[in-house]
N, C-alpha and C positions, 0 to 999 in steps of 0.2 A: 395193364399194360406196361410192359418193360422199357426201361428207362432210354434204351437206344432206340426205341421206336418214338419217343418224345426228341430225341437228338435229331431223328430224319426228318419229322415232320418238321420242325424248327429250319433245318437244313433246306428242305424244299419250299417252303415260305421264302426264302430269301433272308433268314433272320440272321444269317453268318456273314452278310455283306460288308459291314463294318469290321470285321476280321480281315477279310481279304483286301479291303481298301487299306488297313493299318499296315498288314503284311508287304503289300505292294510299295506302298511309300517307305517304309524301313526298307527294303532292299533295294528301291531307286537311292536314298538317301547313303546306303551304304557303297554302292556301287559309285556315284558322284566323289566320296570321300576317299574312296580307294584310288581313284584316275588323278586327284589332287595330290595324294600321298607319292605316287609312283612320278608323278611330275616335278614336284619337290625334290625326291630323290635323284631326278637326272639333272636338276638343276644344281644342287649339290654336288655333284660328280664333276659336272662341268668344270663348277667353280675351283673344285680342288687340282682338276687337271691344269687349269690354266695358271693357278697358284703358283704351282710347280715351275711354268716354263719361263723360261728368261724373256726380258722383252724384244720384241721385233725392231731392229735399226730399220725404221720408216724413216724417209725422208719428209719435210712440209708438203711435199708433190703428192704424198701416199704412196709412193713408189719405194721398194725394197733397196737397201744400201747395194745390192747386188747389179743394180741398173746404173750407178753412177760409177765415173772413174775416179784416178787419183786427185784429178783438179777438182773434183765435186760437181761436173756438167752431167745430167740426165741423160741417158740415150734409150729412154722408152719414147715411145711413140702415142700419142694422144690426140682426140676429136678436138680442133680449133674451129670454132664459128667465125663463119664466112659470109653470112646474110640475116638480116634481122628483119622482124616483121614491125607493125606500126608502136606496139606496146614493149619495144625496146628486148624483144624475147629472140634469142637464134632461132633461125628457120632450117640453115644449112650448114653440114661440117665437114672439113677435109681433115686429112691425118696430116699433122704435123709433129716438129721437136718439142719436147717438153721443156719450159725454159727455166726451170728450178737453177739455180748455182752453188748450194751448198746444202749437203747433209746435215740436218741437224735433228739430235736424237740421241739415244743412249750409245756409247760406243761398244761394240762387240768385243767380248774377250778374245784375245788371241791365244794361242796354243800354250797352256802352261805345263811346266817342266817340274816335277818334283822327283827328288831323288827317292828311290827306295830306304826304308827305314831296316836298319840293321842293329842287332844286338851284338853289341861287343863285349860284354859284360862276361 
């Protein structure tokens, strides 16, 4: 009998089941690792993008500097609790004015003027 008949007999009786299981497990592990590498690359890209960005001028009330006037008063509308339950948790809210008084955070850079460099030599 030729050798390929022995291979077919072993294959028909299920002798290569362990090979199939090993290949399936290896492919599953490879797929999982590939997804982890893609996620790590995405996180690295987001970290690099945020590292180059200047800090946002945000007040202690979490509103942007653009929502504050020159005196430091915030003009953003917020939800103010008006009713509480027996566990002292707010049940009902109404729209109200933000009560923060002063912007606390990094000062945004004003417009910078730099004269052109010329070669006078």
